[in-house]
Backbone of each chain as ProteinMPNN parsed JSONL, in Angstrom:
{"seq_chain_A": "MRDLSWSKHEKQIAHTAFKQALAREAAALIAEVRTKAHAIAELDDLWRLEQFLHAKRHALEQRYDYRYSVLLYVFVDLIQAGWLSLDELAGLADDKRARVAALLACARGDGE", "coords_chain_A": {"N_chain_A": [[5.084, 34.129, 11.867], [5.953, 34.943, 14.233], [6.077, 37.291, 14.974], [3.868, 38.03, 16.283], [2.0, 38.968, 18.988], [0.268, 37.678, 21.921], [-2.468, 38.051, 23.755], [-3.537, 37.507, 27.097], [-6.266, 36.553, 27.096], [-6.621, 36.037, 24.522], [-4.855, 33.866, 24.088], [-6.493, 32.056, 25.945], [-8.805, 31.623, 24.256], [-7.342, 30.463, 22.006], [-6.226, 28.335, 23.089], [-8.542, 26.8, 24.014], [-10.0, 26.016, 21.414], [-7.945, 24.831, 20.34], [-7.915, 22.714, 21.841], [-10.441, 21.963, 21.497], [-10.61, 21.069, 18.907], [-8.71, 18.773, 18.885], [-10.126, 17.054, 20.388], [-12.279, 16.619, 19.202], [-11.13, 15.365, 16.702], [-9.887, 13.282, 18.017], [-12.21, 11.848, 18.94], [-13.186, 11.079, 16.623], [-11.319, 9.554, 15.436], [-10.944, 7.326, 17.614], [-13.611, 6.268, 17.146], [-13.23, 5.078, 14.606], [-11.266, 3.54, 14.952], [-12.546, 1.604, 16.489], [-14.58, 0.588, 14.752], [-12.728, -0.567, 13.007], [-11.409, -2.514, 14.514], [-13.856, -4.19, 15.096], [-14.028, -5.246, 12.509], [-11.968, -6.851, 12.142], [-10.521, -10.081, 10.845], [-8.443, -11.708, 10.746], [-4.818, -12.283, 11.526], [-3.305, -10.751, 9.975], [-4.913, -8.391, 9.573], [-4.915, -7.378, 12.056], [-2.032, -6.566, 12.107], [-2.102, -4.59, 10.138], [-4.15, -2.587, 11.442], [-2.274, -1.903, 13.656], [-0.029, -0.712, 12.105], [-1.66, 1.453, 11.19], [-2.466, 2.851, 13.397], [0.127, 3.551, 14.402], [0.872, 5.33, 12.297], [-1.367, 7.221, 12.4], [-0.598, 8.18, 15.096], [1.593, 9.529, 14.694], [1.101, 11.354, 12.665], [-0.72, 12.859, 14.283], [0.938, 13.895, 16.317], [2.568, 15.672, 14.961], [0.7, 17.384, 13.966], [-0.79, 18.604, 16.068], [0.71, 20.916, 17.354], [1.421, 22.974, 19.688], [2.75, 25.905, 19.735], [3.066, 29.116, 19.742], [4.233, 30.404, 17.953], [3.752, 28.962, 15.708], [1.088, 28.692, 15.659], [-1.169, 29.59, 14.295], [-0.619, 28.61, 11.524], [-1.237, 25.89, 12.395], [-3.752, 26.27, 13.096], [-4.998, 26.735, 10.706], [-4.478, 24.536, 9.169], [-6.136, 22.809, 10.76], [-8.654, 23.811, 10.349], [-8.967, 23.321, 7.674], [-8.972, 20.636, 7.668], [-11.204, 20.017, 8.635], [-11.585, 19.915, 11.501], [-12.0, 22.206, 12.995], [-13.644, 25.477, 13.133], [-13.299, 28.613, 11.446], [-14.969, 30.458, 12.982], [-14.734, 29.681, 15.519], [-12.381, 31.035, 16.203], [-13.19, 33.297, 16.879], [-12.761, 36.341, 18.755], [-10.066, 36.371, 18.841], [-7.439, 38.413, 17.877], [-7.945, 40.93, 15.33], [-5.933, 41.221, 13.311], [-4.637, 38.421, 13.616], [-6.786, 36.733, 12.745], [-7.298, 37.643, 10.212], [-5.082, 36.857, 9.134], [-5.066, 34.159, 9.316], [-7.445, 33.666, 7.537], [-6.519, 34.466, 5.235], [-4.638, 32.901, 4.597], [-6.109, 30.47, 4.594], [-7.562, 31.009, 2.212], [-5.651, 31.239, 0.287], [-4.676, 28.547, 0.37], [-6.92, 27.412, -0.803], [-6.803, 28.306, -3.173], [-7.776, 30.76, -3.928], [-6.226, 32.853, -4.53], [-4.733, 36.031, -3.205]], "CA_chain_A": [[4.187, 34.55, 13.077], [6.961, 35.25, 15.543], [5.975, 38.894, 15.25], [2.427, 38.393, 17.16], [1.888, 38.892, 20.6], [-0.846, 36.958, 22.474], [-3.032, 38.546, 24.901], [-4.038, 36.489, 28.057], [-7.491, 36.327, 26.644], [-6.574, 35.186, 23.142], [-4.556, 32.472, 24.675], [-7.485, 31.313, 26.28], [-9.322, 31.28, 23.134], [-6.606, 29.628, 21.087], [-6.16, 26.835, 23.75], [-9.945, 26.395, 23.859], [-10.006, 26.072, 20.284], [-7.013, 23.727, 19.853], [-8.206, 21.414, 22.753], [-11.799, 21.168, 20.963], [-10.283, 20.46, 17.589], [-8.144, 17.569, 19.342], [-11.346, 16.366, 20.939], [-13.288, 16.16, 18.103], [-10.256, 14.338, 15.865], [-9.672, 11.871, 18.812], [-13.513, 10.823, 18.837], [-13.613, 10.441, 15.197], [-10.276, 8.203, 15.438], [-11.451, 6.25, 18.568], [-14.676, 5.628, 16.679], [-12.608, 4.405, 13.522], [-10.505, 2.243, 15.505], [-13.41, 0.349, 17.007], [-14.927, -0.312, 13.423], [-11.763, -1.467, 12.242], [-11.29, -3.657, 15.21], [-14.68, -5.087, 14.698], [-13.893, -5.856, 11.36], [-10.784, -7.781, 12.252], [-10.817, -11.3, 10.836], [-7.161, -12.502, 10.508], [-3.849, -11.598, 11.934], [-2.843, -9.481, 9.038], [-5.697, -7.056, 9.89], [-4.343, -6.81, 13.378], [-0.992, -5.836, 11.957], [-2.591, -3.133, 9.631], [-4.537, -1.862, 12.431], [-0.867, -1.455, 14.188], [0.419, 0.355, 11.251], [-2.642, 2.492, 11.005], [-2.354, 3.564, 14.69], [1.273, 4.06, 14.383], [0.821, 6.402, 11.252], [-2.122, 8.306, 13.009], [0.069, 8.924, 16.353], [2.893, 10.598, 14.249], [0.187, 12.491, 12.1], [-1.251, 13.819, 15.566], [2.282, 14.409, 17.098], [2.969, 16.629, 14.066], [-0.439, 18.485, 13.741], [-1.183, 19.38, 17.449], [1.99, 21.571, 17.773], [0.993, 24.421, 20.633], [3.769, 26.856, 20.162], [2.364, 30.381, 19.512], [5.148, 30.506, 16.571], [3.344, 28.13, 14.416], [-0.245, 28.282, 16.06], [-1.871, 30.251, 13.15], [-0.659, 27.643, 10.661], [-1.827, 24.937, 13.078], [-5.303, 26.484, 13.056], [-5.314, 26.77, 9.15], [-4.453, 23.108, 8.894], [-7.261, 22.309, 11.604], [-9.943, 24.164, 9.556], [-8.876, 22.616, 6.163], [-9.041, 19.344, 8.055], [-12.563, 19.921, 9.047], [-11.728, 19.72, 13.009], [-12.274, 23.481, 13.649], [-14.071, 26.227, 12.203], [-13.104, 29.871, 11.561], [-15.906, 31.266, 13.841], [-14.305, 29.26, 16.755], [-11.379, 31.594, 16.581], [-13.811, 34.598, 17.302], [-12.038, 36.85, 20.127], [-8.584, 36.52, 18.624], [-7.189, 39.987, 17.315], [-8.196, 40.995, 13.846], [-4.83, 40.655, 12.502], [-4.572, 36.962, 13.377], [-8.293, 36.271, 12.033], [-7.141, 38.117, 8.726], [-3.983, 35.831, 8.61], [-5.859, 32.746, 9.132], [-8.496, 33.655, 6.459], [-5.83, 34.869, 3.894], [-4.024, 31.284, 4.534], [-7.137, 29.617, 3.814], [-7.712, 31.339, 0.848], [-4.363, 30.703, -0.547], [-4.736, 27.054, 0.251], [-8.366, 27.151, -1.627], [-6.461, 28.829, -4.71], [-8.368, 31.991, -4.363], [-5.304, 34.052, -4.54], [-4.998, 36.994, -2.214]], "C_chain_A": [[4.71, 34.745, 14.057], [6.632, 36.563, 15.924], [4.711, 39.126, 16.025], [2.541, 38.184, 18.361], [0.624, 38.056, 20.487], [-1.532, 37.662, 23.652], [-3.385, 37.355, 25.862], [-5.293, 35.886, 27.595], [-7.383, 35.453, 25.355], [-5.83, 33.727, 23.581], [-5.429, 31.418, 25.079], [-8.458, 30.584, 25.242], [-8.982, 30.15, 22.328], [-6.528, 28.285, 21.83], [-7.563, 26.223, 23.73], [-10.085, 25.721, 22.475], [-9.232, 24.616, 19.462], [-7.192, 22.359, 20.665], [-9.639, 20.795, 22.052], [-11.525, 20.559, 19.872], [-9.613, 18.887, 17.843], [-9.075, 16.686, 19.66], [-12.13, 15.593, 19.848], [-12.395, 14.956, 17.153], [-10.187, 13.169, 16.835], [-10.994, 11.107, 18.91], [-13.645, 10.416, 17.761], [-12.483, 9.167, 15.107], [-10.603, 7.225, 16.097], [-12.712, 5.293, 17.737], [-14.218, 4.639, 15.346], [-12.069, 3.191, 13.646], [-11.502, 0.947, 15.75], [-14.12, -0.093, 15.61], [-13.942, -1.156, 12.834], [-11.608, -3.014, 13.064], [-12.363, -4.619, 15.174], [-14.582, -5.907, 13.587], [-12.807, -6.984, 11.256], [-11.032, -9.202, 12.014], [-9.75, -12.129, 10.847], [-5.989, -11.701, 11.295], [-3.242, -10.346, 11.217], [-3.574, -8.267, 9.281], [-5.225, -6.606, 11.114], [-2.987, -6.081, 13.112], [-1.259, -4.425, 11.037], [-3.388, -2.342, 10.467], [-3.172, -1.242, 13.363], [-0.29, -0.322, 13.509], [-0.375, 1.722, 11.056], [-2.498, 3.408, 12.248], [-0.927, 4.127, 14.987], [1.322, 5.315, 13.461], [0.041, 7.74, 11.922], [-1.501, 8.793, 14.232], [0.976, 10.076, 15.813], [2.14, 11.638, 13.557], [-0.204, 13.322, 13.206], [-0.193, 14.613, 16.252], [2.532, 15.739, 16.182], [2.048, 17.838, 13.905], [-0.676, 19.342, 15.166], [0.162, 20.044, 17.979], [1.552, 23.114, 18.424], [2.168, 25.28, 21.004], [3.061, 28.095, 19.273], [3.133, 30.752, 18.056], [4.421, 30.3, 15.426], [1.726, 28.101, 14.606], [-1.328, 28.714, 14.969], [-1.931, 29.048, 12.065], [-1.138, 26.449, 11.285], [-3.494, 25.064, 12.727], [-5.934, 26.4, 11.567], [-5.673, 25.166, 9.079], [-5.81, 22.45, 9.512], [-8.517, 22.6, 10.82], [-9.802, 23.495, 8.294], [-9.397, 21.235, 6.731], [-10.601, 19.061, 8.554], [-12.62, 19.889, 10.755], [-11.884, 21.169, 13.516], [-12.858, 24.478, 12.512], [-13.682, 27.518, 12.645], [-13.937, 30.68, 12.695], [-15.293, 30.922, 15.13], [-13.119, 29.976, 17.274], [-11.75, 33.06, 17.058], [-13.093, 35.043, 18.546], [-10.692, 36.959, 20.078], [-8.589, 37.967, 17.782], [-7.26, 40.034, 15.912], [-7.006, 40.393, 12.961], [-4.593, 38.948, 12.497], [-5.716, 36.295, 12.574], [-7.756, 36.347, 10.516], [-6.05, 36.955, 8.211], [-4.539, 34.369, 8.343], [-6.667, 32.63, 7.854], [-7.933, 33.736, 5.304], [-5.098, 33.381, 3.58], [-4.818, 30.218, 3.871], [-7.545, 29.965, 2.537], [-6.816, 31.192, -0.14], [-4.482, 29.252, -0.807], [-5.798, 26.598, -0.773], [-7.701, 27.536, -3.076], [-7.067, 29.853, -5.096], [-7.447, 33.167, -4.588], [-5.392, 34.922, -3.418], [-4.585, 38.22, -2.795]], "O_chain_A": [[3.976, 34.762, 15.046], [6.856, 36.977, 17.062], [4.441, 40.261, 16.417], [3.172, 37.23, 18.815], [0.032, 37.759, 19.449], [-0.799, 37.762, 24.635], [-3.514, 36.24, 25.358], [-5.392, 34.664, 27.705], [-7.953, 34.374, 25.195], [-6.343, 32.633, 23.348], [-5.319, 30.231, 24.772], [-8.824, 29.409, 25.278], [-9.7, 29.214, 21.975], [-6.744, 27.228, 21.237], [-7.641, 25.043, 23.389], [-10.369, 24.532, 22.625], [-9.589, 23.822, 18.592], [-6.784, 21.248, 20.326], [-9.947, 19.604, 22.015], [-12.091, 19.485, 19.672], [-9.936, 17.94, 17.125], [-8.945, 15.526, 19.27], [-12.46, 14.415, 19.708], [-12.874, 13.847, 16.919], [-10.453, 12.056, 16.381], [-10.98, 9.877, 18.961], [-14.227, 9.337, 17.643], [-12.782, 8.024, 14.763], [-10.658, 6.139, 15.519], [-12.783, 4.065, 17.689], [-14.804, 3.58, 15.121], [-12.176, 2.17, 12.966], [-11.37, -0.224, 15.395], [-14.175, -1.311, 15.444], [-14.173, -2.227, 12.273], [-11.649, -4.153, 12.599], [-12.061, -5.812, 15.207], [-14.952, -7.081, 13.584], [-12.817, -7.867, 10.398], [-11.739, -9.745, 12.863], [-9.989, -13.332, 10.955], [-6.212, -10.55, 11.671], [-2.83, -9.293, 11.704], [-3.005, -7.177, 9.225], [-5.113, -5.388, 11.259], [-2.736, -5.076, 13.776], [-0.669, -3.368, 11.259], [-3.311, -1.152, 10.161], [-3.204, -0.059, 13.7], [-0.063, 0.771, 14.028], [0.138, 2.817, 10.824], [-2.418, 4.628, 12.106], [-0.804, 5.086, 15.749], [1.836, 6.331, 13.928], [0.498, 8.88, 12.008], [-1.848, 9.937, 14.528], [1.1, 11.205, 16.288], [2.452, 12.807, 13.784], [-0.023, 14.533, 13.087], [-0.356, 15.754, 16.684], [2.683, 16.817, 16.756], [2.43, 18.998, 13.75], [-0.721, 20.571, 15.228], [0.628, 19.643, 19.046], [1.4, 24.145, 17.769], [2.578, 25.44, 22.153], [2.57, 27.87, 18.167], [2.535, 31.358, 17.167], [4.344, 31.027, 14.436], [1.07, 27.512, 13.746], [-2.359, 28.046, 14.89], [-3.005, 28.548, 11.728], [-1.614, 25.747, 10.393], [-4.236, 24.209, 12.244], [-7.094, 26.076, 11.31], [-6.794, 24.67, 8.969], [-6.483, 21.664, 8.845], [-9.359, 21.719, 10.645], [-10.872, 23.05, 7.879], [-10.348, 20.748, 6.119], [-11.028, 17.934, 8.801], [-13.737, 19.837, 11.27], [-11.881, 21.212, 14.746], [-12.639, 24.363, 11.306], [-13.638, 27.79, 13.845], [-13.343, 31.601, 13.257], [-15.276, 31.839, 15.952], [-12.719, 29.79, 18.423], [-10.934, 33.863, 17.508], [-12.81, 34.186, 19.384], [-10.053, 37.499, 20.982], [-9.551, 38.464, 17.197], [-6.644, 39.187, 15.265], [-7.048, 39.443, 12.18], [-4.398, 38.327, 11.452], [-5.486, 35.361, 11.807], [-7.757, 35.387, 9.745], [-6.141, 36.316, 7.163], [-4.415, 33.671, 7.336], [-6.591, 31.617, 7.158], [-8.484, 33.261, 4.311], [-5.05, 32.87, 2.461], [-4.499, 29.401, 3.007], [-7.89, 29.064, 1.773], [-7.134, 31.031, -1.319], [-4.413, 28.758, -1.933], [-5.64, 25.605, -1.482], [-8.165, 26.996, -4.079], [-7.115, 30.142, -6.291], [-7.869, 34.303, -4.803], [-6.193, 34.563, -2.555], [-4.691, 39.27, -2.162]]}, "seq_chain_B": "MRDLSWSKHEKQIAHTAFKQALAREAAALIAEVRTKAHAIAELDDLWRLEQFLHAKRHALEQRYDYRYSVLLYVFVDLIQAGWLSLDELAGLADDKRARVAALLACARGDGE", "coords_chain_B": {"N_chain_B": [[18.148, -30.938, 17.996], [18.813, -31.283, 15.486], [19.379, -33.634, 14.521], [17.308, -35.194, 13.987], [15.088, -36.735, 11.79], [12.32, -36.244, 9.509], [9.494, -37.655, 8.193], [7.52, -37.915, 5.569], [4.732, -37.955, 6.61], [5.092, -37.422, 9.223], [5.729, -34.748, 8.995], [3.464, -33.525, 7.772], [1.661, -33.893, 9.94], [3.101, -32.341, 12.029], [2.75, -29.989, 10.853], [0.092, -29.456, 10.691], [-0.394, -29.388, 13.21], [0.806, -27.244, 14.168], [-0.238, -24.995, 12.648], [-2.767, -25.087, 13.704], [-2.285, -24.432, 16.581], [-1.397, -21.984, 15.747], [-3.924, -20.853, 14.755], [-5.773, -20.881, 16.984], [-4.318, -19.113, 18.719], [-4.341, -16.741, 17.499], [-7.068, -16.266, 17.102], [-7.804, -16.005, 19.626], [-6.258, -13.585, 20.118], [-7.512, -11.736, 18.565], [-10.089, -11.552, 19.641], [-9.499, -10.361, 21.968], [-8.281, -8.005, 21.344], [-10.501, -6.946, 20.146], [-11.898, -6.329, 22.302], [-10.126, -4.956, 23.717], [-10.369, -2.437, 21.911], [-13.151, -1.869, 22.163], [-13.044, -0.572, 24.607], [-11.739, 1.506, 24.471], [-11.181, 4.887, 25.58], [-9.878, 7.301, 25.242], [-7.175, 9.028, 23.739], [-4.779, 8.144, 24.665], [-5.227, 5.549, 25.13], [-5.441, 4.567, 22.79], [-2.597, 4.72, 21.84], [-1.763, 2.854, 23.569], [-2.925, 0.579, 22.819], [-1.856, 0.311, 20.172], [1.035, -0.365, 21.307], [0.634, -2.605, 22.502], [-0.341, -4.274, 20.149], [2.131, -4.184, 18.743], [4.003, -5.189, 20.203], [2.826, -7.945, 20.417], [3.056, -8.718, 17.685], [5.804, -9.085, 17.553], [6.235, -10.927, 19.339], [4.732, -13.129, 18.478], [6.094, -13.636, 15.806], [8.52, -14.471, 16.722], [7.653, -16.823, 18.129], [6.294, -18.522, 16.423], [7.992, -20.27, 14.71], [8.775, -22.277, 11.926], [10.939, -24.36, 11.84], [12.432, -27.374, 11.048], [14.525, -27.762, 12.4], [14.119, -26.654, 14.923], [11.631, -27.259, 15.703], [10.541, -28.98, 17.788], [11.266, -27.558, 19.911], [9.473, -25.457, 19.699], [7.01, -26.668, 19.696], [6.956, -27.355, 22.223], [7.021, -25.07, 23.629], [4.461, -23.844, 22.838], [2.639, -25.84, 23.789], [3.224, -25.354, 26.32], [2.274, -22.919, 26.69], [-0.566, -23.19, 26.262], [-1.607, -23.624, 23.76], [-1.567, -25.719, 22.175], [-1.879, -29.25, 22.198], [-0.263, -32.275, 23.882], [-1.133, -34.386, 22.917], [-2.139, -33.948, 20.295], [-0.025, -34.244, 18.866], [0.189, -36.87, 18.082], [1.431, -39.673, 16.362], [3.616, -38.498, 15.384], [7.018, -39.855, 15.658], [8.049, -41.843, 18.14], [10.489, -41.122, 19.396], [10.602, -38.427, 19.031], [8.133, -37.355, 20.204], [8.996, -38.337, 22.812], [10.981, -36.58, 23.476], [9.758, -34.31, 23.439], [7.837, -34.493, 25.606], [9.92, -35.07, 27.614], [11.259, -32.375, 27.594], [9.137, -30.998, 28.462], [8.657, -31.84, 30.986], [10.962, -31.202, 32.445], [10.617, -28.466, 32.106], [8.517, -28.003, 33.873], [9.834, -28.7, 36.22], [10.058, -31.094, 37.219], [12.26, -32.622, 36.907], [14.599, -34.829, 35.126]], "CA_chain_B": [[17.114, -31.514, 17.273], [19.158, -31.135, 14.159], [19.601, -34.992, 14.377], [16.052, -35.865, 13.747], [14.748, -36.821, 10.509], [11.068, -36.236, 9.571], [8.861, -38.454, 7.38], [6.395, -36.879, 4.935], [3.546, -38.191, 7.225], [5.331, -36.538, 10.225], [5.568, -33.373, 8.35], [1.947, -33.006, 7.816], [1.101, -33.96, 11.384], [3.333, -31.418, 12.482], [2.195, -28.727, 10.164], [-1.457, -29.14, 11.057], [-0.637, -29.013, 14.735], [1.581, -25.898, 14.081], [-1.364, -23.999, 12.198], [-4.004, -25.253, 14.592], [-2.054, -23.679, 17.53], [-1.425, -20.343, 15.325], [-5.278, -20.158, 14.516], [-6.152, -20.538, 18.139], [-3.739, -17.938, 19.353], [-4.924, -15.662, 16.652], [-8.576, -16.201, 17.45], [-7.768, -15.378, 21.037], [-5.829, -12.064, 20.216], [-8.356, -10.876, 17.928], [-10.909, -11.293, 20.672], [-8.477, -9.685, 23.183], [-8.023, -6.697, 20.534], [-11.65, -6.342, 19.967], [-12.427, -6.074, 23.863], [-9.646, -3.702, 24.149], [-10.661, -1.487, 21.219], [-14.393, -1.37, 22.501], [-12.966, 0.139, 26.074], [-11.06, 2.625, 24.251], [-12.044, 6.179, 26.019], [-8.939, 8.5, 25.102], [-6.083, 8.724, 22.741], [-3.736, 7.372, 25.012], [-5.701, 4.068, 25.168], [-5.187, 3.908, 21.516], [-1.344, 4.25, 21.702], [-1.364, 1.505, 24.413], [-3.166, -0.654, 21.77], [-0.455, 0.285, 19.249], [2.249, -0.976, 21.729], [0.368, -3.751, 22.488], [-0.118, -4.805, 18.852], [3.37, -4.339, 18.414], [4.526, -6.426, 21.163], [2.278, -9.259, 20.02], [3.606, -9.081, 16.701], [7.014, -9.487, 17.568], [6.092, -12.462, 20.079], [4.384, -14.421, 17.5], [7.124, -13.913, 14.914], [9.377, -15.215, 17.604], [7.059, -17.977, 18.614], [5.885, -19.465, 15.315], [9.318, -20.733, 13.614], [8.47, -23.375, 11.317], [12.362, -24.92, 11.098], [12.388, -28.632, 11.827], [15.839, -27.925, 13.564], [13.652, -26.123, 16.441], [10.259, -27.47, 15.747], [10.004, -29.612, 19.004], [11.219, -26.622, 21.077], [8.408, -24.592, 19.428], [5.956, -27.197, 20.29], [6.87, -27.451, 23.869], [6.556, -23.725, 24.107], [3.011, -23.813, 22.451], [1.735, -26.682, 24.755], [3.263, -24.5, 27.741], [1.253, -21.693, 26.363], [-1.916, -23.552, 26.188], [-2.196, -23.297, 22.32], [-1.483, -27.059, 21.571], [-1.756, -30.303, 23.649], [0.719, -33.304, 23.256], [-1.889, -35.667, 21.946], [-2.117, -33.395, 18.793], [1.415, -34.719, 18.207], [0.148, -38.349, 17.843], [1.592, -40.058, 14.831], [5.079, -38.389, 15.257], [7.609, -40.677, 15.709], [8.175, -42.184, 19.589], [11.597, -40.192, 19.871], [10.006, -37.061, 19.028], [7.291, -37.187, 21.345], [9.663, -38.373, 24.206], [11.777, -35.371, 23.648], [9.011, -32.968, 23.743], [7.604, -34.817, 27.121], [10.921, -34.627, 28.686], [11.291, -30.949, 27.892], [7.759, -30.202, 29.165], [8.856, -32.425, 32.413], [12.041, -30.39, 32.748], [10.051, -27.002, 32.311], [7.653, -28.261, 35.114], [10.417, -29.105, 37.307], [10.022, -32.731, 37.534], [13.516, -33.453, 36.471], [14.344, -35.909, 34.132]], "C_chain_B": [[17.507, -31.67, 15.726], [19.238, -32.703, 13.713], [18.556, -35.823, 13.872], [15.59, -35.677, 12.173], [13.202, -36.649, 10.536], [10.555, -36.712, 8.31], [7.734, -37.301, 6.879], [5.263, -36.806, 5.695], [3.634, -37.292, 8.582], [5.212, -35.16, 10.114], [4.151, -32.471, 8.402], [1.316, -33.18, 9.16], [1.628, -32.399, 12.16], [3.06, -29.867, 11.861], [0.998, -28.398, 10.497], [-1.312, -28.869, 12.377], [-0.087, -27.309, 14.846], [0.656, -24.776, 13.714], [-2.609, -24.184, 12.954], [-3.745, -24.344, 15.691], [-1.958, -22.057, 17.226], [-3.044, -19.868, 15.334], [-5.831, -20.184, 16.04], [-5.67, -19.296, 18.911], [-4.158, -16.67, 18.638], [-6.298, -15.397, 16.906], [-8.476, -15.656, 18.816], [-7.479, -13.883, 21.181], [-6.827, -11.184, 19.572], [-9.541, -10.598, 18.913], [-10.634, -10.242, 21.442], [-8.708, -8.246, 22.302], [-9.543, -6.125, 20.603], [-12.439, -5.927, 21.311], [-11.661, -4.727, 24.117], [-10.117, -2.323, 23.29], [-12.301, -1.02, 21.655], [-14.057, -0.406, 23.961], [-11.997, 1.173, 25.74], [-11.743, 4.003, 24.571], [-11.316, 7.346, 25.471], [-7.964, 8.15, 24.024], [-5.071, 7.973, 23.176], [-4.11, 5.899, 25.241], [-5.506, 3.436, 23.7], [-3.74, 3.751, 21.201], [-0.935, 3.327, 22.38], [-1.677, 0.365, 23.392], [-2.293, -0.86, 20.581], [0.669, -0.582, 19.863], [1.747, -2.189, 22.006], [0.288, -4.807, 21.308], [1.434, -5.216, 18.341], [4.295, -5.193, 19.013], [4.185, -7.571, 20.407], [3.013, -9.792, 18.888], [4.873, -9.773, 16.703], [6.96, -11.006, 18.367], [5.858, -13.443, 19.292], [5.292, -14.556, 16.334], [8.284, -14.715, 15.581], [8.796, -16.77, 17.693], [6.884, -19.078, 17.433], [7.172, -19.557, 14.27], [9.076, -22.073, 13.21], [9.907, -24.108, 10.802], [12.224, -26.317, 11.8], [13.585, -28.669, 12.818], [15.406, -27.454, 14.854], [12.369, -26.369, 16.742], [9.863, -28.027, 17.048], [10.112, -28.41, 19.913], [10.096, -25.646, 20.806], [7.095, -25.274, 20.111], [5.912, -27.525, 21.663], [6.494, -26.084, 24.337], [4.975, -23.519, 23.728], [2.162, -24.79, 23.426], [2.116, -25.929, 26.154], [2.229, -23.37, 27.756], [-0.23, -21.951, 26.478], [-2.489, -23.559, 24.769], [-2.116, -24.736, 21.61], [-1.41, -28.057, 22.882], [-0.932, -31.638, 23.056], [-0.239, -34.187, 22.442], [-2.0, -35.175, 20.682], [-0.898, -33.707, 18.062], [1.235, -36.348, 18.024], [0.359, -38.207, 16.456], [3.059, -39.477, 14.661], [5.803, -39.462, 15.796], [7.744, -40.861, 17.427], [9.325, -41.114, 19.985], [11.31, -38.857, 19.86], [9.049, -36.767, 20.281], [7.793, -37.411, 22.656], [10.309, -37.325, 24.51], [10.895, -34.254, 24.165], [8.309, -33.304, 25.225], [8.637, -34.479, 28.112], [11.31, -33.146, 28.834], [10.184, -30.313, 28.578], [8.035, -30.832, 30.727], [9.929, -31.306, 33.004], [11.705, -28.963, 33.157], [9.375, -27.028, 33.398], [8.575, -28.382, 36.301], [10.748, -30.305, 37.905], [11.319, -33.308, 37.682], [13.381, -34.3, 35.559], [15.576, -36.913, 34.059]], "O_chain_B": [[16.722, -32.085, 14.873], [19.152, -32.948, 12.509], [18.751, -36.943, 13.4], [15.733, -34.646, 11.516], [12.697, -36.91, 11.627], [11.082, -36.263, 7.292], [7.271, -36.305, 7.436], [4.635, -35.749, 5.638], [2.702, -36.621, 9.027], [4.686, -34.449, 10.969], [3.858, -31.352, 8.823], [0.34, -32.467, 9.396], [0.885, -31.57, 12.685], [3.202, -28.812, 12.48], [0.686, -27.215, 10.632], [-2.118, -28.06, 12.837], [-0.595, -26.418, 15.528], [0.697, -23.714, 14.335], [-3.505, -23.357, 12.785], [-4.604, -23.507, 15.969], [-2.258, -21.138, 17.988], [-3.411, -18.786, 15.793], [-6.502, -19.171, 16.238], [-6.406, -18.585, 19.595], [-4.29, -15.619, 19.266], [-6.666, -14.222, 16.915], [-9.23, -14.713, 19.058], [-8.048, -13.093, 21.935], [-6.996, -10.026, 19.954], [-9.958, -9.442, 18.991], [-11.405, -9.295, 21.602], [-9.441, -7.415, 22.837], [-9.775, -5.002, 21.051], [-13.479, -5.27, 21.295], [-12.17, -3.692, 24.548], [-10.231, -1.251, 23.884], [-12.631, 0.151, 21.465], [-14.886, 0.439, 24.3], [-11.414, 1.737, 26.666], [-12.759, 4.314, 23.95], [-11.961, 8.362, 25.211], [-7.979, 7.045, 23.481], [-4.446, 7.22, 22.428], [-3.219, 5.104, 25.541], [-5.431, 2.238, 23.429], [-3.422, 2.849, 20.427], [0.137, 2.798, 22.088], [-0.917, -0.573, 23.149], [-2.038, -1.956, 20.081], [1.236, -1.423, 19.166], [2.543, -3.08, 21.711], [0.727, -5.952, 21.408], [1.796, -6.231, 17.745], [5.201, -5.807, 18.449], [5.047, -8.19, 19.783], [3.525, -10.912, 18.872], [5.097, -10.801, 16.062], [7.571, -12.007, 17.993], [6.515, -14.483, 19.261], [5.283, -15.669, 15.809], [8.911, -15.555, 14.936], [9.463, -17.747, 17.351], [7.26, -20.247, 17.508], [7.233, -18.956, 13.198], [9.147, -22.99, 14.028], [10.064, -24.409, 9.618], [11.936, -26.392, 12.995], [13.655, -29.399, 13.806], [16.077, -27.707, 15.855], [11.844, -25.917, 17.759], [8.811, -27.581, 17.507], [9.169, -28.177, 20.669], [9.757, -24.968, 21.776], [6.313, -24.684, 20.856], [4.89, -27.943, 22.207], [5.751, -25.923, 25.306], [4.318, -22.919, 24.579], [1.036, -24.442, 23.782], [1.279, -25.94, 27.057], [1.518, -23.034, 28.704], [-1.029, -21.055, 26.752], [-3.705, -23.507, 24.589], [-2.61, -24.854, 20.489], [-1.069, -27.842, 24.045], [-1.005, -31.947, 21.867], [0.057, -34.608, 21.324], [-1.959, -36.037, 19.804], [-0.74, -33.487, 16.861], [2.25, -37.014, 17.822], [-0.045, -37.386, 15.632], [3.73, -39.996, 13.768], [5.112, -40.15, 16.549], [7.489, -39.82, 18.033], [9.071, -40.288, 20.862], [11.803, -38.132, 20.725], [9.33, -35.985, 21.189], [7.257, -36.863, 23.62], [10.346, -36.968, 25.688], [11.18, -33.466, 25.066], [8.234, -32.359, 26.01], [8.458, -33.832, 29.144], [11.635, -32.671, 29.923], [10.28, -29.246, 29.185], [7.548, -30.187, 31.656], [9.635, -30.625, 33.987], [12.186, -28.344, 34.106], [9.529, -26.031, 34.103], [8.081, -28.159, 37.406], [11.511, -30.516, 38.848], [11.553, -34.279, 38.401], [12.28, -34.616, 35.109], [15.546, -37.873, 33.289]]}, "name": "protein", "num_of_chains": 2, "seq": "MRDLSWSKHEKQIAHTAFKQALAREAAALIAEVRTKAHAIAELDDLWRLEQFLHAKRHALEQRYDYRYSVLLYVFVDLIQAGWLSLDELAGLADDKRARVAALLACARGDGEMRDLSWSKHEKQIAHTAFKQALAREAAALIAEVRTKAHAIAELDDLWRLEQFLHAKRHALEQRYDYRYSVLLYVFVDLIQAGWLSLDELAGLADDKRARVAALLACARGDGE"}
């Protein structure tokens, strides 16, 4: 992906899509943690919550990598995880959207 | 404290007091975590909760040390922290209660 160049307009679209996905995943995670916290009955539940948060923090740090050299892979992952839709990448150049679509098809096992 | 011997009856009293203190601190901590979880508004709040739980787990592991060689110190700490009262150690031999009372007085700066 290092061969791709990003126009200012594309960077704005990419940044908005990235932030949108992060906001959605964050909202879902916060809701999940509230539910878990509400159900806590004993100390072991607290330590399980700590482990859950620890794992989620590492997962989000891995997932939300805003480097243009890897950004299309990040978008593929976010679309697969349900935090972003391909439509939200409208405005990116055709070659970028085609690569994302091809990667998604590969991931689904459609071949290419 | 290694010079002290504990009768079976004293061990029962000590164990009950220890468990009671732990149950109180656990209940307070669970209530605090629920309140914190309810107030979470953004990802950073989640990671602060993770740090809080991490610190509390270590603090509780340190505090609740059920070895008879250190148990009177543990009780002093629990009384100072408000999770136990001296009255709940009724039934322990006079020398043990006197040591706890003396340590508490020292900690309050009453001298001894």
